[in-house]
N, C-alpha and C positions, 0 to 999 in steps of 0.2 A: 719782322723778318724780311724786310725788303732790301736791306743792305748787308754788306759783308760784316760790318760791325754788329749788326743785329744777329746775324747767324752765329757769330763768335760768342756773343752773350748768351744766346739760347743753348749752345753746346756746353758752355761753362755751367749754366744752370742745371742742365741734365746730368752732367758729370758730378756736380756737388750733391744733388739729390740722390744719385745712385750710391755715392759713398755713404751717405746717411743710412740708406736702406741696408747696405752691406754690413755696416756696424750694428744696426738693429737686429739683423738676422744672425750674425756671428756671435755676438755677446752672450745670448742664452746658451749657445752650443759650448762655449768655453766654461760657463758656470756648470753646465751639465756634466762635464768631465770630472768635476770635483764632487758635485752633489749626488750623482747617481750611485757611486760606490758607497757613500755614507748611508744613503737610503736603503740600499741592499743589505748593508751590515746590520742596521737597526731594525728593519722590518722583517728580515728573513726572506728566503727565496719564495715561499708560497705567497706571502702578503705582497711582496714586490711584483710577483708575476701577475697577481690580480690587478694591482695598480697599473701595470703596463697595459693590460687588456682594456681597462677602463679608459686609459688615455687614448688608445687606438680607437675605441668605440666612440668616444666624444669627437675625435678628429674625423672619423668616417661619417658620422651622422651630420657633421657640420658641412660636408660636401653637398648634402641634400638641402642647400639653402635656396634652391631654384635659381641660382645664379644672380640673385638680387643685388649682391654687392657690386659685381661687374656691371650689371645693367644700370645701377644707380650711378656709378662712376661715369659711364658713357653718357647717360642722359644729362647729368649735371654739367659735365665738361662741354657737351654740345650746346646746352642752353646758355651757358655763360659766354661761349664763343659767338653765339648768334644774338646776344643781347636780350635773352628771354629770362632774365633772373627773377622776374616776378612769379614764374611758375615753380621756383625751387621749394618754397614752403609746402605747396601741395604735393610735390613729388617726394620730398623727404618724409612727410607725415604718412603718405600712402605706403611707402616702402616700410616704414616702421610698423604699420598695422599688419602688413603681410608677414614680416619677420616675426612679430610677436605671436601671431596665430600659428605660424610654422614651428616656432620654438616650443610653444605649449603642446602641440601635437606630438612632436618628436620626444620632448622631455617626458610627457605623460606616457607615451608608449614605452619608454625605457623604464619608468617607474612601475608600470603595470607588469612588466616582464621580469621584475627583480627576483621574484620567487623562482621562476623557471630557470633564469640564468644561474642562480645560486645552487639549486638542487639538481638540475639536469644537465646544464651545459658546462659549467666550470668544474663540477665535481670536486669541490673543496672539502677539506677535512671537516668532520661534524662539529668540532669545537670552534671552527671559524665561520660556520653558516650564518649566524646572526650578524656577525661583524661584516661579512661580505655583503649581505642583503642591505644593511644600513648604508654601506659605502656606495652601492649601486643607486640607492635612493638619493643620496647626496649628489652623485654624479649626474643624475637626471635633472637636478636643479641647476646644474651648470650648462645644460644644453642651450637654453634660450640665450644665455650670455655668449656662449661659443659661436652662435649663429649671428648674434647682434653685432659683435665686435668687428667682423670683416665689413659689415654694412656701414658702420660708422667710420672705419678707416678709409673705405672707398670714398665717402663723402669728403673727408679732409684731403685725400689724395687728388680728387677732382679739383679742389681749390689749391693744389700744389703745396700743401702744408706737410711736406715730407720730413722736414726737420722736427716739426712739432710731433708728428706721429711717432717718430723714433725716440724722441725724448720722453714720451709717455710709455712706449712699448718696451724699451730697454729695462727700466726698473720693475715694471709690472710683470714682464715675462720672466725675469730672473727671480722675482719673488715667488713665481709659480713653483720653482724648485727649492728656494731657500726657506720659504715659510714652513713647509713640512719639517725641515730640520730643526726649526725653533720649537715646533710643537712636540716632536718625538720624545724629548726628555720628560715631558709631563704626561703624555698619553700616546704610547707607541701602538696605536690602533689605526685601522684603515679609515673609519669614519672621520677621525680627527685629522688625519693627513689629507683626505679628500676635501674636507671643509677648509683647511688652510690653503689648499690650492685654489679652491673656488673663490676665496676671498680676493686673491690677486685678479681673477677674471672680473669680478664685480667692480673692483676699484678701477680697472682698466676701462671697462665700459662706461662707468660714470665720468671718468676724465674725458674720454672721447666724446661722450654725449654733450658735456658742457661746452666744449669748443665747437662742436657741430652746430649747436643752437646759437652760438655767437656768430658763426659764419652765415647761418640762414635764419635771421630773425623773423618772427611771425609764425614759426612752425607750430607753436602751441596755442595760437589764437583761434580757437574754435575747431570744429570738425572739418578737416580738409581732405578727407579721403576722396580720390577721384577714380572712377571706374576705368576711364580711358587711359589714365597713367598706369593703373594697375595692369591693364592689358598689355601696355608697352613693356613694362617691367618683366612680366611673365613671359612674353614672347621672346624678348632678347635673352633673358635669363634662362629660359628653357633650353635654348640651343647651347648656351654656355655650359649648362649642366651636363648635356650629352658629351661635350668635349671634355669637361672636367672629370667625368666618370671613366670615359674610355681611355684617355691618355695615361692616367696612372695605372690602369690595368695593363696597358701595353708596355709600360716602363717596368712594372714589378711582376707581371704575370708569368714570366719565364721561370721564376724560381718555383712556382707551383707545378709547372710542366716537368721540371727537373725531379720532382718527387718520385717519378717513376723509376729513377736510377738509384734511389735510396737516400736516406737523410745525410749520409756522409758527403755525397756529391753536392747536395744542396748547400751544405756548410762551405765547401770549397768554392762555390759560386757566389753565395750571398755575402761572404766577407769582402771580396773586392768590389762587388756590386754596390754594397752600402757605402763604401768609401767613395766610389766614383760618383754616385748620385749626389753627394754633397756638393759637387762642383756646380750643380744647377742653381746654387744660391746666387751666382754671378748674373746669369741671364734673368733670373726672377727679380733681382734687385733693379736691373736696368729696365725691363719692360713695364714694371709697375709705374716707373717714372715716364716712360715713353707713351703709355696708353692715353693719359689726358692730353699730352702734347700732340699725339697723332690725331686724336678726336678733334681738337681745336683746329689743326691744320686742314682736315677735310672740311670742317664747317666754314673755313675762311678761304676756300678755293685753292688749297694745296700749296700756299705760299711758303717756300722754304722747306717743305716736307720731304721732297726727294733728297735734298742735301743732308737733312737731319737723319734720315733713314740710312743713307750710305755711310755717314759718319759713325753712326751707332754700330753698324755691321763691321766696319773696319776695327773699331775699338774692341768689340767683343771677339772678333777673329784673332786679333793680336794677343789678347789675354788668354784665350783658350789654346792657341798654338804654344805659348810659353808653358802653360800647364802640361800640355801633352808632351812637349820636349823634355820635361822632367819625369813624368810618370811612365812613359813607354820605355825609356832606357833603364830607369832606376826603380820602377815600381816593384818588379819581382824581388830585387835585393831588399827593398824595404819590408816586403812581406816575410822574407826569411828572418830578418832581424827581429821583427815584431812577433811572429807566430811560429817560426821554425822552417826547416828545409823542405818539409813535405808541402807546405803551403806555396813555397816558391815553385816547386816542380809542377804542381797541379793548377794553382790559382794564378801563377805568374803570367802565363799566356792569356788566361781569361782577363786579367786586369789590363793587359796591353790592348786587346780588341775592344773591351768596354770603354777604354779611354778615347779611342777614335770615335766610337759610337756616341759618347756623351758630348763630344765636340760638335758632331752633326746635330744632335738634339738641341744643344744650346743655341746654335745659330738659327735653328728653326723657330725659336721663340719670337724673333723680331717680325718675320712675315705673318706669323699667326696672329699676333696682336695688331698688326697693321690692318689685316682683313677685318678683324673684329671692330677696330676703331672706325672703320669705314661704315659701320652699321650693318655688317653682313656676317653675323656669327653663325648663321646656318651653313655657310660655306665650309668653315673649319669643322663643324660637326659632321657634315656629310663626308668630308675627306677622312675623318676618323672612322666613320662607319665602313667606308670602303676599305680602309687600311686594316681593319681587324682580321678579316679572313686571310689577307696577305701575311700579316704578322703570325697568325696561327700556323699557316702552311710553312713559313720559314722556320718557326720555332720547333715544330715537330720534326721537320726534315733535319734540322741542325742537330737536335738531340739524338735522333736515330742514327745519323751518319758519323757524328763526332763527339757525342756525349756532352760533357760540360764545356769543352772548348767549342764544339760545333754550335751549341746554342748561343754562346757569346758572339761568334761570327755572325750568326743569323740575326741577333739583336743589333749588331753594328750595321748590317745591311739594311735592316728595317729603319733604323734611324737616318741612314743616308737617303733612303726613299722618301721618308717623311720630310726631310729638309728640302729636297729637290722639288717635290710636288707643291709644297707651300710657297716656295719662291716663284715657281711657274705660275701659280694661281694669283699670288699677291701682286706681281709686277703690273698686270693690266689694270688693277684697281687704283694705281697711283700714276696719273699722267705725268710724264716727264722723267719717270724713274728709269725708262729704257736707256736713256743717255748715261746714267750712272754705271750701267753694266760694262761699259767699255773699259773702265778702270777697276771695277769690282771683280769681274770674272777672273782676270789674271791673278789678282791677289788671293781670291778663294782657291783657285787651282794650285797656286804655289804653296800656300799654307797647309791646305788639306793634303796635297800631294806629298809634302815633306813628312807629315805624320804617318801617312800610309806607307811611305818608304821605310820608315823606322821599324815598322812591323816585320819587314823582310829580314832584319838583322837579328839573328838568333841570340837568345840569352846565354852569355858565356859562363855563368856561374861565378860565385864570389862577388867582390865589389867590382863593377864594370869601369875600371880606371880609364880604359880606352874610349869610354863614351862621355867623358867630362867635356869634350869639345862640342858635343851636340847642343846642350843648352847655351853654351858660350857662343856658338855660331848662330843660334836662334835669335839672340838679342839684336844683332845688326840686321838680320833678315826681317824681323818684326818692325824694327824702328825705321829702316829705310825702304823696305820692300812692301810691307803690309800696311803700314801707317802712311797717310798722306800728310801734307804740310799742316793741315788743320789739327790732326791728332798730336803731332809733335809739338805744335805751339801750345795746345791745351795742356799737355802733360808737363811742359817746361814752365808754364805760367807761375806755379807756386815758387819756383826757384829763380824767377827772372831777376831779382835784385842781386843774385850772386853771379849772374852770367854777364860778362862784359859786353857792352853794346859795341857795334861796329862804328868806327870813327867816320 
């Protein structure tokens, strides 16, 4: 990364890996659009509801992986950058022991609570009691694999095997939804469906494990558990766990606070909120690629790291501004077409404010992962702890003053605060990054200011023909104003053979 050519190659690599991640994240969502209605039709509302709760439960329990996956990705990338690859077999086996023990504890806990969940918590019909109990026991068997998979993925991502990860993840994650559809004609019961879904999890873990062992030979040669490595994993991962628990609570907690206004208001809020949160797929795809690159950059004396960070911010800013220039003017009309006029009247303004908030939140991903890749996850955890009372104050004030729209504005303000504080704290962590702010700040001010200005334009009702110029005007603004020459060159590279060169 010492020359311009090296910088360009690095940027192209990051962009290519990000596209693979995007494809891997979006493909299952597309399959879900077709699979979920069929599952609902064949299982019925009660069985499908239980299946949804089990899916959420598995996902929630997997958050309590003590941050081992992120910690492992950091330690592996750092060791490789410093030439300490001889420690990788010990590190990998140590993390596997920790994850195995944790998976058994959480899975065993879910299995032991199967009777309570069936008879006391879920309140299912008597004829489904045994079926639901068996389904919970089957789901308990999936917990170790649900926790192991992110650990294995992190290992491969630390080796920058993003293409390989997604070539495995796409078919296995889609099978998670398709396999139950194959089973349903033969056995339309919850245990059969859950077992079919678990089969995809197991195959995914086996595939990831095979390639991890190829990348880290010697892992299985004897007992390699190291207490000092376990301490480093738990220390780094523990702080990551704090962040990973508090951030989702602040992203989704407002809908629980809205419950004081009644379930109807929750519906008018949660519908646009669920749509907007899907935009986080873009920053998540990017930062999972940046994390090992950032870690390597810090290990090698920050060479090229300020440039890579600024480049990533400009790309993400341009993408989110384009998304915002479509959603803020046309989002309310889209809600009316999809769900009816009442949703436009109530949820339209909510959608517009949440759009600006999600842009703030997306841009905050880069400084958060930059701080963590510097080996300081406690900083982001402490910032989240400080932010929780600020978030709660804003949320309750918003809901009391403005109801569903008030809490959307409060959420947007909280996301803006989150972004600003993370950039303020991250900048000193990266020597040389201050110089990048001379060009970054005007771009951020221009892009975010444009989106904030769009909120001042009232929704006219009907199709907003007079707003078609907004996304059209945003294209040259993003291309010439927000992007630098590096981003324009990167995006034109695939089309270079069709672009005539200057004589």
